[in-house]
N, C-alpha and C positions, 0 to 999 in steps of 0.2 A: 586351590589354585589349579590342581590337575583337572578338575571339572571344567574350569574356565578354558583351559587349553584345548580340551576336547571339543568345546563349543565354538572355538574360533574358526571363522571361515575367511579365507583370503579371497579378495575380489579378483576375478579373472580379467586380466588386461586385454584390451582389444588389439587387433593387429596394428591399427594406427598408433596406438600408444606405444606398442613395442617398437614400431618403426621410428617414432620420435626419439625414443631412448637410444636406438641404434645409431641414428644420425648424430646425436649428441656425443656418443662414444667414439664416433669416427673422427671427431675433431677437425672438421673442415672437408674431409673427403666426401665425395658424393655417395648417396645411398646405392647407386648403380655399381659401385666398386665391389659390392657384396654379391653381385650376380656373377655366375660362372657359365661360360659357354663351353659346351662339350664338343667332342669331335664329330658328333652326330648332328650338330647344329641346333641343339636344344639348350635353352637358357635355364639354368638351375637357380631357383630362388633361395634366399638365405633361410627362409622359414616357410613351412607348409602347415596349414591348419585344416581342420575338418570343414570349415566354411569354404575355404578356397578350393578344396577338392570337390565338394558337392557342387559348387558354382561351376567348376570346370567340366565335370562329367555328368552331373545330374543322375538320371535313371540309368545311364550307361555304367555307373560304378557298380551297382548290384549285378548287372549282367556280366561285367568283366570278372568280378570275384567268383560268381557262380560258374562261369565257363571254365576258369582255371581249375577250380576245385573238382568239377565234374570230369575233366580230362586228365586228372592226375592219377597215374597208376598206383595201385595199392602197394605193390612190391617195388619200392623205390631205392635208388642208390645202392645197387649191387656193385660190389668191388670187382674191378676188372684190371688186375695187375699184369702188366706186360712182362714177358720173360725175356731176359738177355743172356745169351750164352755163346761161347765160341765153338763148342762141340755138341753133337747130338746127345751124348751121354750127360753132359752138364745141363743141357736144355731140359731133359726129362726129369733129372734129379731136382732142378730148381722148380719145375712145374709141380711136381709132387709136393715139394716143401711148401710152396705158396698156397696150394689148395688145402693143405693140412693146417695152414696157419691163417685162414680167413679169406683167401682169395676165392671168389665165387664164379668167375667167368674165365675160361681159357682164352688168353689174349696173346695173339701171335702176329708178328709182321713177317711175311715170307722172306724178307731180305735178311737172312741170317748168314753166319760165317761158315756154315756147313751145307752140304747138298741135301735136298729133300729126296732121298732115295726111297725105293719101294718099302724098305724096312721101316724107315722113320715115319713115313706117311701112314703106314698100317698101324704103327704104334700110337700115333696121334689120334687115329680114328677111334681107338678104344675109349678115349676120354669124351668124345662127342656124344656118346650115348648116355653119359652120366651127368655131364656139365654143359651149361650154355657156353657159347664161344663168341669171340670177336676176332676175325682174321682179316688182315690187310694183304691184298694181292695186287700184282702189277697189271695183269690182264687175264683174259680167259684161258691163256696158255700157261699160266703160272703153275709150276709143278706141285705147289701146295694143294691145289684144288683136287688132286687125285685122292685126297683124304676121303672125299664123298663116295668114291668108287669102292672104298674099303668098308663101307657101312652096310650091314645086311639089310635087305629090302624090307623085312618085317620091323626094323627099328627106325626106319627113316622118318616116319611120321612123328616120332617123339623127339627127334633132333631139333633143337632150336638155337638160333644164334644170328649173328650179323656178319655180312661180308662187306668189307670196305674196298671199293675199286672205282677207278675212274669211269668205267662203263659197267652197267649191270651184268652180273653173271647169271647165265641160265642154268637152273638146276631142276631136274625132274624128280618128282616123288619126295620133295622136301618142303611140305607146306608151311612149316614153321621157321624156315630160314629166310630172313629178310635180305634181299639182294638189291633193292632200289634204295640208294642212300642220297640224301641231300647233304653232301659232305661240305659243310661250310668252313671246315678247318683249313682247307687249301686256300680259301680266300682270306681267312683270318691270318694265316701265315704270310700273306702278301700285304697285309696292312689294313684289311677291312675293318670298318667300325660296326657297331651292333646293328644299326639300321640296315646296312648293306648285307650283313650276314643273314638277317631275317628275310629280306626281300629275295636274296639269291636262293634261299631255302624254298620259298614258295614257288619261284620261277622254275626251279629244278623239279619240284613236285608236279607242277603243271605239265612239264615236258614228259615225265614218266607216266602220268595219268592218261595221257593221250595214247600211250603205247599198249594199254590194256583194254580188254573188252568191256570192263566195268570198273567203277570207282571202288567197289568192294574188293575186287581182285587186286587192284593196285594197292589199296591201303593195307592189305595183308602182307605185302612184300616191302612196304616202304618204312623207312625210319629217317630221323634227322640226326646229324652229328655236329656238335658244337665244341669249340675250345673256349674256356672261360679265362679271362685275363685278370689283372690285378685291380681293376676298377670294381670294387666289391658290389656296390648297389646297382651299377650299370649291368653287371652280369646277372644278378638276381632278376632284374626287370627284363632282361633279354630272354631268359628262359621262360619266364611267365608270359611274356608277350607272344612267344611262339604259339602257345596254346590258344590264345585269343585269335591270332591270325589263322591258325589251322581250322578253328571253328568257322570262321568267315569263309575260308577257302573251300572247305567241304560243303558248306551251305550253298556255295555258288554252283556246285554240282548236283544240287537237289537233295543232299543228304541232311536229314533232320535229326537223326539220332547222334549220340556222341561216339565218335570213332577215335579211340585212343592210339596215339602214335608214340612209339618209344623214343626217348630223348637220350642219345648216347653221347656222353660228355667226357672231356679230358682237360687237364690243366694246360694252360697256354705255355708255349716255349718261346714265343716271340719276345717276352720280357725276361727270359732267363739270361744269365750272364756267366761267362767263364771267370769273371772276377768275383772274389768273395763268394764262392759258390754256395756256402751254407745259407746265404740270404735267399737263394732259390727255394730252399726248404720252407722258409717263411712265406714266400710268394705262393708256393703250391698249397700250403695249408689254408691260406686266405682264400685262394681260388676254390679249393675243395669245399670250404664252408659255404661260399656263395652258391656253388652247384647244389649242395645239399638243401639249402634254403629255397633255391629256385625251382627245385623239383626234378633234378636229373634222375633218370632211371638207372643208367649204367655209368660208372665213373672210373676213370683211370687217372692216377696221380703219377706224373713222371718223376723219377728220382732227381735229386738236386744236381747230380753230375751227369745227367742224361746227354748233355752236349758233348761230353768227352767219352767216358766209358763207365757205365754204371757198375757198381760192385754189389756183392750179395748184401752188404750192410746197407747201402743206399736204397736198394730195392725193398729191403725189409722196412726201412724207415718210411718209405713212400707208401707201402701197403698199410702200415700202422697209422698213418695220417687218416686214411679212410676209415679204418676200424675204430679209432678213437672217436672221430666225429660221429660215426654212425651209431656206436654203442653207448657213448657217454654224454652226448649233448642233449638227448631226448627230442631233437628236432623232428625225428620221424614219427613221433607220437601226434604230431599236428599235421593236418592235411596240407595247409598252405600257410607256413609260418609267417610269411611276409604280408599275407592278406590283411587289408585294412590300414596298412602303413600309409599315411598321407603322402609321403615322399615317393615311396616305391610304386604305389598305385598310380600316381600322377606320371611318373617316369614310364611305367608300363604302357599307359595310354598314349604317351607321346611316341614311343617306339612303334606301337601298333599303327598309329596314324601315318607316320613317316614311312614305315616299311611297306605298308599297303600301297601308298602312293608310288613308291619306287617300283614295286612289283607290277603295278598297272602300266607304268612307263616301259618296263621290260617287255611285257606282253604286247603292248602297242607297237613295239619295235620288231615284233616277230617272234618273241620268245627268247629263252635263255641262249640257245645256240646262235641265233642271229645277233643278239645283243653282244655276245662275246666276240663273234666274227667282225662286228663293226668297229671293235676297238674301244667302245665306250666303257665296258667293264674294266678293262686293263687301265684305262685312263683314270677312272674313279678310284681304283685301288692305289694307283701311284700317288694321287693327290692325298689320300688318307695316310699312306705310308710316309710321305714327305712331311706331312703335318705332325705325325707322331715322332719322327726323327727330330724335327725342329724343337718340339716341346721338350724332348729329353736333353738335347744339346744346349738349350737355353735354361734348363732346370725348371721349366714350368711344370714338368712332370718328373718326379724323383725316381731314380733307379738306384736304390740304396746300395752302397758298396761299389758303384760304378761311376755315376755322375755326381754323387754327393756322398760324404762320409766314406770315401774310398780309403782302402788300406794299402799304402805304398809298398809295404813289405810283402804283400800277397804275390805269389808266383802265378803268372798267367800260363795255363796249360794250353799247349798248341795242338794237342791231339783233338780230332773232330770225329764225332759219331756220324757216319755217313747217312744214317736214317734221317738226321735233322740238319744236314749241312746246308740245305737250300732255303731254310726259313729266313725271312727278312727280319732278323733280330735288331732291335734298336741299340743294343750294346755293342754291335760289331765295330762301328767307327771308333769307339773308345778302346776296344781291344786291339785293333790294328795300329792305331797311333801310339798306344802305350807300348806295344811290342817294338815298334820302330824306335821310339825314344830310349827304351831300355837297352836295345842293341847298340845304339849310338852313344850310350853312357853320357847323356846330356847332364851338364852341371848347371844348377840354377841357384839363385840366391834372393833373399829379401833384405833390402836396405831400409831399416826403420829410422824415421826422422822424428825429432821431438821427444816427448816423454813416452814412457811405456804405456801409460793409460791412453794417450791420444793416438798412438800408432798401432796398438794391439788389434783393434777390431778389423782394420784393413789387412794387417799382416796375417791374421788368422784366416780371413777370406781368401787371400792369395795362396796361402799354404794349402787350403782345401781345394782350390782351383787346380793347383799343380799336382796335388796328390792323385787326382783322377788319372794322371798319366804315369803314376808310379814314381813321381819326382819328389824328393825330399829336399827342399831348398835349404841352403845354408843361411841362417838368420843372424843378422848383425845385432849387437846391442844398440839400443836407441842412441843416435848421435844428434847433436844440436848445431854443429857447424859444418860448413862446406868442406873445410880441411879434414875433419874427421871422416866425412862421407867419402871423400876422394881417397883417403888413406885405406879405408876398408875396401873400396873398389879395386885398388891396386894390389891388395893382398889376397883377395879371394880367388878361388879357382873357378868360380861361377862365370860362365860366358853369357848368361841371360839373367838379368837382375830386375826385380820389380821394387819400385820405391813405394813404401807404405807409410802414410802419415796423414795427419789432419789436413783439411783444405789449406789452412793458413800456413802450416809448415811446408807443405808441398809447393805452394806458390812462392814462398820466400826463398827456398833453397834450390829448387830444381834447375832454374836457368843457369846458375853458376856451376852446378854439378855437371850439367850437359857440356858446358864449355871445357871442363877439365877432365872429363872421364877418359879412361883408357879406350883406345880406338877399337879394340877387339871385344869390348863388352857391350852387349845389346841391352838397352834399358827401356822398361815400360813403367808407367805410373798407375797406381791403383786409384780408381775413381774417374769421374767424368769432369773434364775441365774445358768446357766449350770455348770460353773466351781466350784461353791460353793455347789451345790445341795447335793452331796454325804456326805460331811462333816457335813452340817447343819442337814440333815435328821438323821444322826448317833448321833447328839448331841441333838435330841429331837424335831426338827421341824416337824410339821405334813405334810406340803406341800406348794404348791404355787397356787396363783390365777392370771390368766393372760387372755388377750384378745384372743378370738378364742377357749377358753377352753369349754368343754361340761359342761354347768351349772348344769344339772341334775345329771350327773355322779359325779361331784365334790361335790355338796352339799348333795347328797345321802350318799357319803362316809363320809363326815363330820358328818352328822346326825347319821349314824350308829356308828361311833367312839364315839360320845358323849353319846349315849345310853349305849354303852359298858362300858364307864368310870363310868357312874352313877350307874351301877349295882355293 
């Protein structure tokens, strides 16, 4: 029998056969319901096959894979843990500790809580001869830049690192310090999608390339900086797509050999939340893995409490995320771990095509500066940001612990880290409204009609809906008569109540409940009742709660109405 098992071969189903089975499983829903539209305007298929990938890319597939692999640096994913400290003494103590425990790159933002005096700058300079660095400065006048004056002339050629600044910093005698950065993180934090980030990186590169006497001189000073978000496969494809785009970009300048450009990456903070902050740790780990697979050269993991005030413990955990992934996943033993994946190769190609088209549009408009000055760039970012907000507020995009599975007992920390205060985070509207409702001590309730079995699904949905604002509604036992419902409404402290029941029980009891309800209790109904809506609203119903609704708009409206009643 075992021999027979070994000889059995299962017939490989065709795509059309799989599609037929999928349509049958959908039970009347169209096959198109399985398609997903991304924020970049790309339609994701439910299934990718070798045949579909070859049909889409043909000979370009081999070129794409070969390009990505040839432009991958050998020494990848070096750990760049940022140091946070209130005093210079603590700063250098934590820097020493991090370097001893696996940090590989001195990572400093000049906006610290102490002054960069001559003594501190001179002390920092001693590290630059031994370690690579990534420093963020505000301008050419930033006091932190004095660190380079403290490096001996005979050591300057061995100093290597990256300077992040809005405008390039001019350094003499430091050939291995890269000062031209396509910093797409600033656009990412304004809401940019992957295609926009890639196109803006190329447009910025074109701007700086024109400022040097040769492409070689430019490329030795240039690097690109990305933030990776929670969309795992999207971010892998984004990092891979940049290599393909860079090859096309350098070829346009007549460069035939492979010019490797460092990819300096960090975890995104725009999806971080001050609510249920340990979920930020899960987000960061997910993002770090996508950066590792995507081929990041330098990586920074932000601590889970980076939005407020990082602690030594949170910084250590963040650093260990990189170390565990780097040392224990074995991903670095493979040049291009995602290479050959039908889905990721297809997505990579889509990003390349769309980003190159947007890059050409920017160049046709006069380049990055002209495009920015025209207002087109800001308008694009606003559209992307608003779409991201809407997706979160309607729960098309989950933000665990914030817009779904929220912990109402969680305390919202009001302290804000000034380094990250300006980021357009999608959690901010939830945090703001939750803080307002908590301060106002809003009392809510759920009135269950009918049996427990019939009312529980909607009651649970409403409870989760309200939990996003830190509200814990008082729940009634299921009642079956109008008299019982009105008795509960008169006894409860809740001033905002949602009725949760099956369609039949809702239709049967709501009209009479509205007629007899207390005047100071605002009532909503869980579910959509199109035919009854007009009559119920006219009879005193406030509105409805249902799946796909904008949580912020709905509960902002409820909160505003409650404040109006209290006046």
